[in-house]
All heavy atoms as a GROMACS GRO file, in nm:
protein
  573
    1MET      N    1   1.694   1.567   3.273
    1MET     CA    2   1.622   1.641   3.173
    1MET      C    3   1.723   1.701   3.076
    1MET      O    4   1.828   1.748   3.115
    1MET     CB    5   1.538   1.750   3.240
    1MET     CG    6   1.466   1.835   3.139
    1MET     SD    7   1.356   1.966   3.200
    1MET     CE    8   1.376   1.977   3.371
    2THR      N    9   1.688   1.698   2.949
    2THR     CA   10   1.770   1.761   2.845
    2THR      C   11   1.684   1.863   2.771
    2THR      O   12   1.562   1.866   2.786
    2THR     CB   13   1.822   1.657   2.744
    2THR    OG1   14   1.712   1.607   2.670
    2THR    CG2   15   1.895   1.542   2.812
    3GLY      N   16   1.748   1.944   2.690
    3GLY     CA   17   1.673   2.039   2.608
    3GLY      C   18   1.576   1.968   2.515
    3GLY      O   19   1.470   2.019   2.481
    4ARG      N   20   1.613   1.849   2.474
    4ARG     CA   21   1.532   1.774   2.380
    4ARG      C   22   1.403   1.719   2.442
    4ARG      O   23   1.300   1.712   2.378
    4ARG     CB   24   1.616   1.660   2.325
    4ARG     CG   25   1.553   1.587   2.211
    4ARG     CD   26   1.651   1.490   2.153
    4ARG     NE   27   1.598   1.431   2.033
    4ARG     CZ   28   1.660   1.344   1.961
    4ARG    NH1   29   1.781   1.304   1.994
    4ARG    NH2   30   1.606   1.295   1.853
    5ASN      N   31   1.410   1.676   2.567
    5ASN     CA   32   1.292   1.618   2.629
    5ASN      C   33   1.230   1.705   2.739
    5ASN      O   34   1.145   1.659   2.814
    5ASN     CB   35   1.322   1.479   2.684
    5ASN     CG   36   1.413   1.481   2.805
    5ASN    OD1   37   1.453   1.586   2.854
    5ASN    ND2   38   1.446   1.364   2.855
    6ALA      N   39   1.269   1.831   2.747
    6ALA     CA   40   1.221   1.921   2.852
    6ALA      C   41   1.069   1.932   2.855
    6ALA      O   42   1.009   1.944   2.962
    6ALA     CB   43   1.284   2.059   2.836
    7VAL      N   44   1.004   1.926   2.739
    7VAL     CA   45   0.858   1.938   2.735
    7VAL      C   46   0.791   1.826   2.813
    7VAL      O   47   0.682   1.844   2.868
    7VAL     CB   48   0.807   1.942   2.589
    7VAL    CG1   49   0.822   1.807   2.521
    7VAL    CG2   50   0.663   1.989   2.583
    8MET      N   51   0.856   1.709   2.824
    8MET     CA   52   0.799   1.598   2.900
    8MET      C   53   0.785   1.631   3.048
    8MET      O   54   0.707   1.569   3.119
    8MET     CB   55   0.885   1.474   2.882
    8MET     CG   56   0.889   1.421   2.742
    8MET     SD   57   0.739   1.335   2.695
    8MET     CE   58   0.764   1.183   2.782
    9PHE      N   59   0.862   1.727   3.097
    9PHE     CA   60   0.856   1.769   3.236
    9PHE      C   61   0.764   1.888   3.256
    9PHE      O   62   0.752   1.940   3.365
    9PHE     CB   63   0.997   1.804   3.287
    9PHE     CG   64   1.088   1.685   3.295
    9PHE    CD1   65   1.160   1.644   3.185
    9PHE    CD2   66   1.102   1.615   3.414
    9PHE    CE1   67   1.245   1.535   3.191
    9PHE    CE2   68   1.187   1.505   3.422
    9PHE     CZ   69   1.259   1.466   3.310
   10GLY      N   70   0.700   1.933   3.150
   10GLY     CA   71   0.614   2.052   3.154
   10GLY      C   72   0.473   2.019   3.200
   10GLY      O   73   0.444   1.909   3.246
   11PRO      N   74   0.384   2.116   3.184
   11PRO     CA   75   0.246   2.097   3.230
   11PRO      C   76   0.169   1.996   3.145
   11PRO      O   77   0.203   1.973   3.029
   11PRO     CB   78   0.185   2.238   3.216
   11PRO     CG   79   0.273   2.311   3.124
   11PRO     CD   80   0.408   2.249   3.130
   12PRO      N   81   0.067   1.935   3.202
   12PRO     CA   82  -0.013   1.836   3.129
   12PRO      C   83  -0.078   1.896   3.006
   12PRO      O   84  -0.112   2.014   3.003
   12PRO     CB   85  -0.121   1.794   3.230
   12PRO     CG   86  -0.090   1.860   3.358
   12PRO     CD   87   0.020   1.957   3.336
   13GLY      N   88  -0.092   1.814   2.903
   13GLY     CA   89  -0.156   1.856   2.780
   13GLY      C   90  -0.059   1.896   2.670
   13GLY      O   91  -0.097   1.906   2.555
   14HIS      N   92   0.067   1.917   2.704
   14HIS     CA   93   0.166   1.953   2.602
   14HIS      C   94   0.205   1.828   2.522
   14HIS      O   95   0.209   1.719   2.574
   14HIS     CB   96   0.290   2.015   2.665
   14HIS     CG   97   0.268   2.157   2.705
   14HIS    ND1   98   0.370   2.243   2.731
   14HIS    CD2   99   0.155   2.229   2.721
   14HIS    CE1  100   0.322   2.361   2.762
   14HIS    NE2  101   0.191   2.354   2.758
   15ALA      N  102   0.235   1.850   2.394
   15ALA     CA  103   0.273   1.741   2.306
   15ALA      C  104   0.424   1.738   2.287
   15ALA      O  105   0.489   1.841   2.276
   15ALA     CB  106   0.206   1.756   2.171
   16TYR      N  107   0.479   1.617   2.285
   16TYR     CA  108   0.621   1.593   2.261
   16TYR      C  109   0.630   1.509   2.134
   16TYR      O  110   0.589   1.394   2.132
   16TYR     CB  111   0.682   1.521   2.381
   16TYR     CG  112   0.825   1.475   2.364
   16TYR    CD1  113   0.927   1.564   2.337
   16TYR    CD2  114   0.858   1.341   2.380
   16TYR    CE1  115   1.058   1.522   2.324
   16TYR    CE2  116   0.989   1.297   2.368
   16TYR     CZ  117   1.088   1.388   2.340
   16TYR     OH  118   1.218   1.345   2.327
   17VAL      N  119   0.674   1.569   2.025
   17VAL     CA  120   0.682   1.501   1.895
   17VAL      C  121   0.828   1.467   1.868
   17VAL      O  122   0.916   1.552   1.884
   17VAL     CB  123   0.628   1.590   1.781
   17VAL    CG1  124   0.637   1.518   1.647
   17VAL    CG2  125   0.485   1.633   1.810
   18TYR      N  126   0.855   1.344   1.830
   18TYR     CA  127   0.992   1.304   1.803
   18TYR      C  128   0.997   1.204   1.688
   18TYR      O  129   0.898   1.142   1.653
   18TYR     CB  130   1.058   1.246   1.929
   18TYR     CG  131   0.986   1.126   1.988
   18TYR    CD1  132   1.030   0.998   1.963
   18TYR    CD2  133   0.873   1.143   2.069
   18TYR    CE1  134   0.965   0.889   2.017
   18TYR    CE2  135   0.808   1.035   2.124
   18TYR     CZ  136   0.854   0.908   2.097
   18TYR     OH  137   0.789   0.799   2.150
   19PHE      N  138   1.113   1.193   1.628
   19PHE     CA  139   1.139   1.105   1.514
   19PHE      C  140   1.220   0.987   1.565
   19PHE      O  141   1.321   1.005   1.634
   19PHE     CB  142   1.217   1.183   1.408
   19PHE     CG  143   1.226   1.115   1.275
   19PHE    CD1  144   1.113   1.088   1.201
   19PHE    CD2  145   1.349   1.082   1.223
   19PHE    CE1  146   1.122   1.028   1.076
   19PHE    CE2  147   1.360   1.021   1.098
   19PHE     CZ  148   1.244   0.995   1.025
   20THR      N  149   1.177   0.866   1.537
   20THR     CA  150   1.243   0.749   1.592
   20THR      C  151   1.275   0.646   1.484
   20THR      O  152   1.202   0.636   1.385
   20THR     CB  153   1.158   0.687   1.705
   20THR    OG1  154   1.231   0.580   1.764
   20THR    CG2  155   1.027   0.636   1.655
   21TYR      N  156   1.380   0.573   1.503
   21TYR     CA  157   1.425   0.468   1.411
   21TYR      C  158   1.443   0.518   1.269
   21TYR      O  159   1.436   0.441   1.173
   21TYR     CB  160   1.331   0.348   1.413
   21TYR     CG  161   1.322   0.281   1.547
   21TYR    CD1  162   1.205   0.287   1.621
   21TYR    CD2  163   1.431   0.215   1.601
   21TYR    CE1  164   1.196   0.226   1.745
   21TYR    CE2  165   1.424   0.154   1.724
   21TYR     CZ  166   1.306   0.160   1.795
   21TYR     OH  167   1.299   0.100   1.918
   22GLY      N  168   1.461   0.648   1.252
   22GLY     CA  169   1.483   0.704   1.120
   22GLY      C  170   1.364   0.694   1.026
   22GLY      O  171   1.378   0.715   0.907
   23MET      N  172   1.244   0.665   1.081
   23MET     CA  173   1.131   0.648   0.991
   23MET      C  174   0.994   0.683   1.050
   23MET      O  175   0.897   0.695   0.976
   23MET     CB  176   1.126   0.505   0.938
   23MET     CG  177   1.108   0.402   1.045
   23MET     SD  178   1.131   0.229   0.996
   23MET     CE  179   1.048   0.214   0.844
   24HIS      N  180   0.981   0.699   1.179
   24HIS     CA  181   0.850   0.722   1.239
   24HIS      C  182   0.848   0.850   1.321
   24HIS      O  183   0.941   0.876   1.397
   24HIS     CB  184   0.812   0.607   1.334
   24HIS     CG  185   0.805   0.475   1.269
   24HIS    ND1  186   0.706   0.441   1.180
   24HIS    CD2  187   0.885   0.366   1.278
   24HIS    CE1  188   0.726   0.316   1.139
   24HIS    NE2  189   0.834   0.269   1.196
   25PHE      N  190   0.740   0.925   1.309
   25PHE     CA  191   0.714   1.036   1.400
   25PHE      C  192   0.622   0.982   1.508
   25PHE      O  193   0.524   0.914   1.478
   25PHE     CB  194   0.646   1.153   1.329
   25PHE     CG  195   0.740   1.234   1.247
   25PHE    CD1  196   0.749   1.215   1.110
   25PHE    CD2  197   0.821   1.330   1.305
   25PHE    CE1  198   0.835   1.289   1.034
   25PHE    CE2  199   0.908   1.406   1.229
   25PHE     CZ  200   0.915   1.385   1.094
   26CYS      N  201   0.653   1.012   1.632
   26CYS     CA  202   0.570   0.972   1.744
   26CYS      C  203   0.527   1.096   1.820
   26CYS      O  204   0.598   1.196   1.823
   26CYS     CB  205   0.647   0.880   1.838
   26CYS     SG  206   0.695   0.724   1.762
   27VAL      N  207   0.411   1.088   1.883
   27VAL     CA  208   0.359   1.199   1.962
   27VAL      C  209   0.322   1.147   2.099
   27VAL      O  210   0.245   1.051   2.111
   27VAL     CB  211   0.234   1.262   1.896
   27VAL    CG1  212   0.181   1.376   1.982
   27VAL    CG2  213   0.265   1.310   1.756
   28ASN      N  214   0.377   1.208   2.201
   28ASN     CA  215   0.339   1.182   2.339
   28ASN      C  216   0.268   1.304   2.392
   28ASN      O  217   0.304   1.417   2.359
   28ASN     CB  218   0.462   1.156   2.427
   28ASN     CG  219   0.528   1.024   2.399
   28ASN    OD1  220   0.462   0.927   2.367
   28ASN    ND2  221   0.658   1.021   2.410
   29VAL      N  222   0.168   1.284   2.476
   29VAL     CA  223   0.099   1.395   2.543
   29VAL      C  224   0.128   1.384   2.692
   29VAL      O  225   0.104   1.278   2.753
   29VAL     CB  226  -0.053   1.391   2.517
   29VAL    CG1  227  -0.123   1.502   2.594
   29VAL    CG2  228  -0.081   1.404   2.370
   30VAL      N  229   0.182   1.492   2.749
   30VAL     CA  230   0.218   1.494   2.890
   30VAL      C  231   0.090   1.480   2.973
   30VAL      O  232  -0.012   1.544   2.944
   30VAL     CB  233   0.292   1.626   2.925
   30VAL    CG1  234   0.323   1.632   3.073
   30VAL    CG2  235   0.417   1.639   2.842
   31CYS      N  236   0.094   1.393   3.075
   31CYS     CA  237  -0.028   1.363   3.150
   31CYS      C  238  -0.010   1.373   3.302
   31CYS      O  239  -0.101   1.336   3.376
   31CYS     CB  240  -0.080   1.226   3.112
   31CYS     SG  241   0.036   1.093   3.145
   32MET      N  242   0.104   1.421   3.350
   32MET     CA  243   0.124   1.435   3.494
   32MET      C  244   0.157   1.580   3.526
   32MET      O  245   0.186   1.659   3.437
   32MET     CB  246   0.237   1.343   3.540
   32MET     CG  247   0.206   1.196   3.528
   32MET     SD  248   0.070   1.142   3.633
   32MET     CE  249   0.150   1.134   3.790
   33PRO      N  250   0.155   1.616   3.656
   33PRO     CA  251   0.186   1.754   3.693
   33PRO      C  252   0.327   1.795   3.650
   33PRO      O  253   0.415   1.710   3.632
   33PRO     CB  254   0.176   1.753   3.846
   33PRO     CG  255   0.090   1.636   3.878
   33PRO     CD  256   0.118   1.534   3.770
   34GLU      N  257   0.346   1.924   3.635
   34GLU     CA  258   0.475   1.978   3.594
   34GLU      C  259   0.586   1.926   3.686
   34GLU      O  260   0.568   1.918   3.807
   34GLU     CB  261   0.470   2.130   3.599
   34GLU     CG  262   0.583   2.196   3.527
   34GLU     CD  263   0.558   2.344   3.503
   34GLU    OE1  264   0.443   2.388   3.516
   34GLU    OE2  265   0.654   2.413   3.468
   35GLY      N  266   0.697   1.887   3.626
   35GLY     CA  267   0.811   1.835   3.701
   35GLY      C  268   0.820   1.683   3.700
   35GLY      O  269   0.923   1.627   3.735
   36ILE      N  270   0.712   1.615   3.661
   36ILE     CA  271   0.711   1.469   3.653
   36ILE      C  272   0.701   1.430   3.507
   36ILE      O  273   0.605   1.466   3.439
   36ILE     CB  274   0.592   1.409   3.731
   36ILE    CG1  275   0.599   1.451   3.878
   36ILE    CG2  276   0.590   1.257   3.717
   36ILE    CD1  277   0.477   1.412   3.958
   37ALA      N  278   0.800   1.358   3.457
   37ALA     CA  279   0.803   1.322   3.314
   37ALA      C  280   0.722   1.195   3.290
   37ALA      O  281   0.772   1.084   3.298
   37ALA     CB  282   0.946   1.302   3.269
   38ARG      N  283   0.594   1.211   3.260
   38ARG     CA  284   0.507   1.100   3.225
   38ARG      C  285   0.420   1.145   3.109
   38ARG      O  286   0.370   1.257   3.107
   38ARG     CB  287   0.416   1.060   3.341
   38ARG     CG  288   0.488   1.013   3.463
   38ARG     CD  289   0.516   0.863   3.455
   38ARG     NE  290   0.607   0.821   3.558
   38ARG     CZ  291   0.574   0.790   3.682
   38ARG    NH1  292   0.450   0.797   3.721
   38ARG    NH2  293   0.666   0.751   3.768
   39ALA      N  294   0.400   1.057   3.013
   39ALA     CA  295   0.320   1.092   2.897
   39ALA      C  296   0.254   0.969   2.839
   39ALA      O  297   0.292   0.856   2.870
   39ALA     CB  298   0.407   1.159   2.791
   40VAL      N  299   0.156   0.992   2.754
   40VAL     CA  300   0.083   0.886   2.686
   40VAL      C  301   0.119   0.894   2.538
   40VAL      O  302   0.114   1.000   2.478
   40VAL     CB  303  -0.069   0.905   2.703
   40VAL    CG1  304  -0.146   0.802   2.623
   40VAL    CG2  305  -0.107   0.899   2.850
   41LEU      N  306   0.157   0.781   2.481
   41LEU     CA  307   0.187   0.774   2.338
   41LEU      C  308   0.057   0.768   2.260
   41LEU      O  309  -0.028   0.683   2.284
   41LEU     CB  310   0.271   0.649   2.307
   41LEU     CG  311   0.297   0.620   2.159
   41LEU    CD1  312   0.384   0.730   2.098
   41LEU    CD2  313   0.363   0.485   2.144
   42LEU      N  314   0.040   0.861   2.165
   42LEU     CA  315  -0.077   0.859   2.079
   42LEU      C  316  -0.048   0.770   1.958
   42LEU      O  317   0.047   0.794   1.885
   42LEU     CB  318  -0.112   1.000   2.030
   42LEU     CG  319  -0.147   1.102   2.136
   42LEU    CD1  320  -0.182   1.235   2.071
   42LEU    CD2  321  -0.261   1.054   2.222
   43ARG      N  322  -0.129   0.670   1.939
   43ARG     CA  323  -0.109   0.579   1.826
   43ARG      C  324  -0.201   0.612   1.710
   43ARG      O  325  -0.178   0.571   1.599
   43ARG     CB  326  -0.129   0.436   1.872
   43ARG     CG  327  -0.022   0.394   1.972
   43ARG     CD  328  -0.040   0.251   2.011
   43ARG     NE  329  -0.033   0.163   1.897
   43ARG     CZ  330   0.063   0.075   1.875
   43ARG    NH1  331   0.163   0.066   1.959
   43ARG    NH2  332   0.058  -0.004   1.771
   44ALA      N  333  -0.310   0.683   1.738
   44ALA     CA  334  -0.404   0.722   1.634
   44ALA      C  335  -0.490   0.835   1.690
   44ALA      O  336  -0.497   0.854   1.810
   44ALA     CB  337  -0.493   0.606   1.592
   45GLY      N  338  -0.553   0.909   1.601
   45GLY     CA  339  -0.639   1.016   1.647
   45GLY      C  340  -0.730   1.065   1.536
   45GLY      O  341  -0.709   1.034   1.418
   46ARG      N  342  -0.830   1.140   1.576
   46ARG     CA  343  -0.924   1.196   1.480
   46ARG      C  344  -0.978   1.325   1.537
   46ARG      O  345  -1.018   1.330   1.653
   46ARG     CB  346  -1.037   1.097   1.457
   46ARG     CG  347  -1.141   1.147   1.361
   46ARG     CD  348  -1.243   1.041   1.331
   46ARG     NE  349  -1.316   1.004   1.451
   46ARG     CZ  350  -1.445   0.976   1.455
   46ARG    NH1  351  -1.513   0.975   1.343
   46ARG    NH2  352  -1.504   0.945   1.567
   47VAL      N  353  -0.980   1.430   1.456
   47VAL     CA  354  -1.039   1.556   1.497
   47VAL      C  355  -1.190   1.542   1.486
   47VAL      O  356  -1.241   1.508   1.381
   47VAL     CB  357  -0.988   1.673   1.409
   47VAL    CG1  358  -1.058   1.802   1.447
   47VAL    CG2  359  -0.838   1.687   1.421
   48VAL      N  360  -1.261   1.566   1.595
   48VAL     CA  361  -1.406   1.548   1.594
   48VAL      C  362  -1.481   1.680   1.584
   48VAL      O  363  -1.599   1.682   1.559
   48VAL     CB  364  -1.456   1.470   1.717
   48VAL    CG1  365  -1.405   1.327   1.713
   48VAL    CG2  366  -1.415   1.538   1.845
   49SER      N  367  -1.410   1.792   1.603
   49SER     CA  368  -1.474   1.923   1.593
   49SER      C  369  -1.379   2.018   1.522
   49SER      O  370  -1.273   2.050   1.574
   49SER     CB  371  -1.507   1.977   1.731
   49SER     OG  372  -1.554   2.109   1.722
   50ARG      N  373  -1.415   2.062   1.406
   50ARG     CA  374  -1.328   2.150   1.328
   50ARG      C  375  -1.339   2.297   1.370
   50ARG      O  376  -1.259   2.377   1.332
   50ARG     CB  377  -1.358   2.137   1.180
   50ARG     CG  378  -1.333   1.997   1.132
   50ARG     CD  379  -1.249   1.999   1.008
   50ARG     NE  380  -1.229   1.865   0.960
   50ARG     CZ  381  -1.112   1.805   0.963
   50ARG    NH1  382  -1.008   1.866   1.010
   50ARG    NH2  383  -1.099   1.683   0.917
   51GLY      N  384  -1.439   2.332   1.448
   51GLY     CA  385  -1.460   2.471   1.485
   51GLY      C  386  -1.399   2.507   1.619
   51GLY      O  387  -1.423   2.614   1.671
   52SER      N  388  -1.319   2.420   1.675
   52SER     CA  389  -1.266   2.444   1.809
   52SER      C  390  -1.139   2.529   1.805
   52SER      O  391  -1.070   2.535   1.703
   52SER     CB  392  -1.234   2.311   1.877
   52SER     OG  393  -1.123   2.251   1.815
   53PRO      N  394  -1.105   2.594   1.916
   53PRO     CA  395  -0.980   2.671   1.924
   53PRO      C  396  -0.857   2.583   1.902
   53PRO      O  397  -0.753   2.629   1.860
   53PRO     CB  398  -0.980   2.728   2.065
   53PRO     CG  399  -1.118   2.712   2.116
   53PRO     CD  400  -1.182   2.603   2.037
   54TRP      N  401  -0.868   2.452   1.930
   54TRP     CA  402  -0.757   2.360   1.913
   54TRP      C  403  -0.709   2.358   1.768
   54TRP      O  404  -0.592   2.337   1.741
   54TRP     CB  405  -0.801   2.219   1.954
   54TRP     CG  406  -0.691   2.119   1.948
   54TRP    CD1  407  -0.600   2.094   2.045
   54TRP    CD2  408  -0.658   2.032   1.839
   54TRP    NE1  409  -0.514   1.996   2.005
   54TRP    CE2  410  -0.547   1.957   1.878
   54TRP    CE3  411  -0.710   2.012   1.713
   54TRP    CZ2  412  -0.489   1.862   1.796
   54TRP    CZ3  413  -0.652   1.918   1.632
   54TRP    CH2  414  -0.544   1.844   1.673
   55ARG      N  415  -0.798   2.386   1.675
   55ARG     CA  416  -0.768   2.376   1.532
   55ARG      C  417  -0.644   2.455   1.492
   55ARG      O  418  -0.566   2.411   1.410
   55ARG     CB  419  -0.888   2.423   1.452
   55ARG     CG  420  -0.866   2.414   1.304
   55ARG     CD  421  -0.988   2.457   1.230
   55ARG     NE  422  -0.953   2.467   1.089
   55ARG     CZ  423  -1.034   2.508   0.998
   55ARG    NH1  424  -1.156   2.542   1.028
   55ARG    NH2  425  -0.995   2.515   0.873
   56ASP      N  426  -0.625   2.573   1.548
   56ASP     CA  427  -0.512   2.657   1.511
   56ASP      C  428  -0.399   2.656   1.613
   56ASP      O  429  -0.308   2.737   1.606
   56ASP     CB  430  -0.560   2.802   1.491
   56ASP     CG  431  -0.660   2.811   1.376
   56ASP    OD1  432  -0.637   2.743   1.273
   56ASP    OD2  433  -0.760   2.881   1.390
   57SER      N  434  -0.404   2.563   1.707
   57SER     CA  435  -0.298   2.555   1.807
   57SER      C  436  -0.172   2.494   1.746
   57SER      O  437  -0.176   2.433   1.639
   57SER     CB  438  -0.344   2.469   1.925
   57SER     OG  439  -0.346   2.332   1.887
   58GLY      N  440  -0.061   2.510   1.812
   58GLY     CA  441   0.065   2.453   1.764
   58GLY      C  442   0.058   2.303   1.748
   58GLY      O  443   0.112   2.246   1.653
   59ALA      N  444  -0.009   2.235   1.841
   59ALA     CA  445  -0.021   2.089   1.834
   59ALA      C  446  -0.101   2.048   1.711
   59ALA      O  447  -0.067   1.951   1.643
   59ALA     CB  448  -0.085   2.034   1.961
   60ALA      N  449  -0.207   2.122   1.680
   60ALA     CA  450  -0.289   2.088   1.564
   60ALA      C  451  -0.212   2.109   1.435
   60ALA      O  452  -0.219   2.029   1.342
   60ALA     CB  453  -0.417   2.172   1.564
   61VAL      N  454  -0.138   2.217   1.428
   61VAL     CA  455  -0.057   2.245   1.309
   61VAL      C  456   0.047   2.135   1.290
   61VAL      O  457   0.064   2.082   1.179
   61VAL     CB  458   0.010   2.384   1.319
   61VAL    CG1  459   0.111   2.404   1.207
   61VAL    CG2  460  -0.096   2.493   1.316
   62ALA      N  461   0.114   2.095   1.398
   62ALA     CA  462   0.214   1.987   1.389
   62ALA      C  463   0.149   1.856   1.347
   62ALA      O  464   0.203   1.784   1.263
   62ALA     CB  465   0.283   1.970   1.524
   63ALA      N  466   0.031   1.826   1.399
   63ALA     CA  467  -0.038   1.703   1.363
   63ALA      C  468  -0.076   1.702   1.216
   63ALA      O  469  -0.060   1.600   1.148
   63ALA     CB  470  -0.163   1.685   1.450
   64ARG      N  471  -0.123   1.816   1.164
   64ARG     CA  472  -0.157   1.822   1.021
   64ARG      C  473  -0.034   1.804   0.934
   64ARG      O  474  -0.037   1.735   0.831
   64ARG     CB  475  -0.228   1.953   0.988
   64ARG     CG  476  -0.372   1.956   1.035
   64ARG     CD  477  -0.449   2.073   0.976
   64ARG     NE  478  -0.398   2.202   1.014
   64ARG     CZ  479  -0.433   2.269   1.124
   64ARG    NH1  480  -0.520   2.216   1.207
   64ARG    NH2  481  -0.383   2.388   1.151
   65ARG      N  482   0.076   1.866   0.973
   65ARG     CA  483   0.200   1.850   0.896
   65ARG      C  484   0.246   1.705   0.896
   65ARG      O  485   0.289   1.653   0.794
   65ARG     CB  486   0.309   1.940   0.953
   65ARG     CG  487   0.289   2.085   0.919
   65ARG     CD  488   0.399   2.170   0.976
   65ARG     NE  489   0.372   2.310   0.949
   65ARG     CZ  490   0.420   2.409   1.022
   65ARG    NH1  491   0.498   2.385   1.125
   65ARG    NH2  492   0.391   2.533   0.992
   66LEU      N  493   0.240   1.640   1.011
   66LEU     CA  494   0.279   1.499   1.020
   66LEU      C  495   0.189   1.413   0.933
   66LEU      O  496   0.236   1.322   0.864
   66LEU     CB  497   0.274   1.451   1.164
   66LEU     CG  498   0.382   1.502   1.256
   66LEU    CD1  499   0.354   1.459   1.399
   66LEU    CD2  500   0.519   1.455   1.212
   67ALA      N  501   0.059   1.441   0.936
   67ALA     CA  502  -0.035   1.363   0.856
   67ALA      C  503  -0.007   1.379   0.708
   67ALA      O  504  -0.008   1.282   0.632
   67ALA     CB  505  -0.178   1.404   0.888
   68ARG      N  506   0.020   1.502   0.664
   68ARG     CA  507   0.051   1.525   0.522
   68ARG      C  508   0.179   1.453   0.484
   68ARG      O  509   0.188   1.391   0.379
   68ARG     CB  510   0.063   1.674   0.493
   68ARG     CG  511  -0.069   1.743   0.476
   68ARG     CD  512  -0.053   1.880   0.414
   68ARG     NE  513   0.026   1.970   0.496
   68ARG     CZ  514  -0.023   2.052   0.587
   68ARG    NH1  515  -0.152   2.054   0.611
   68ARG    NH2  516   0.055   2.132   0.655
   69ARG      N  517   0.279   1.461   0.570
   69ARG     CA  518   0.407   1.398   0.540
   69ARG      C  519   0.391   1.245   0.533
   69ARG      O  520   0.444   1.180   0.445
   69ARG     CB  521   0.510   1.435   0.645
   69ARG     CG  522   0.645   1.377   0.618
   69ARG     CD  523   0.746   1.416   0.723
   69ARG     NE  524   0.867   1.344   0.700
   69ARG     CZ  525   0.982   1.400   0.675
   69ARG    NH1  526   0.992   1.530   0.672
   69ARG    NH2  527   1.088   1.327   0.654
   70ALA      N  528   0.314   1.190   0.626
   70ALA     CA  529   0.295   1.045   0.631
   70ALA      C  530   0.219   0.995   0.509
   70ALA      O  531   0.241   0.883   0.463
   70ALA     CB  532   0.222   1.005   0.758
   71SER      N  533   0.128   1.076   0.454
   71SER     CA  534   0.050   1.031   0.340
   71SER      C  535   0.114   1.065   0.205
   71SER      O  536   0.066   1.025   0.102
   71SER     CB  537  -0.090   1.093   0.345
   71SER     OG  538  -0.081   1.233   0.333
   72SER      N  539   0.226   1.135   0.208
   72SER     CA  540   0.294   1.174   0.086
   72SER      C  541   0.366   1.053   0.025
   72SER      O  542   0.438   0.983   0.094
   72SER     CB  543   0.396   1.286   0.115
   72SER     OG  544   0.469   1.316  -0.001
   73PRO      N  545   0.351   1.029  -0.106
   73PRO     CA  546   0.414   0.912  -0.168
   73PRO      C  547   0.566   0.925  -0.178
   73PRO      O  548   0.634   0.825  -0.194
   73PRO     CB  549   0.353   0.908  -0.308
   73PRO     CG  550   0.302   1.045  -0.334
   73PRO     CD  551   0.270   1.105  -0.200
   74ASP      N  552   0.622   1.044  -0.164
   74ASP     CA  553   0.767   1.059  -0.182
   74ASP      C  554   0.843   1.052  -0.050
   74ASP      O  555   0.962   1.077  -0.047
   74ASP     CB  556   0.800   1.189  -0.256
   74ASP     CG  557   0.754   1.312  -0.181
   74ASP    OD1  558   0.677   1.298  -0.085
   74ASP    OD2  559   0.796   1.422  -0.221
   75VAL      N  560   0.778   1.017   0.060
   75VAL     CA  561   0.848   1.004   0.189
   75VAL      C  562   0.926   0.874   0.188
   75VAL      O  563   0.873   0.768   0.156
   75VAL     CB  564   0.747   1.006   0.306
   75VAL    CG1  565   0.818   0.976   0.437
   75VAL    CG2  566   0.679   1.139   0.312
   76THR      N  567   1.052   0.882   0.221
   76THR     CA  568   1.134   0.760   0.225
   76THR      C  569   1.185   0.734   0.364
   76THR      O  570   1.188   0.818   0.447
   76THR     CB  571   1.254   0.772   0.131
   76THR    OG1  572   1.329   0.887   0.165
   76THR    CG2  573   1.207   0.778  -0.012
   0.00000   0.00000   0.00000
């Protein structure tokens, strides 16, 4: 475990966001008990309820920032 991937060893439901190949942001969601580094790679997603507590969570804020960055024409 390193400081960079420590979240992968955390409790289920936590998101691990990383930048790969100098061009892509990827998001993994931890899916095993704490101490076991296993996660699911999210390839796409859609918010189905805007009134939920998830809306203002750290993961939601990060997802919105990634979406804005990905749709921005000046991203290289």
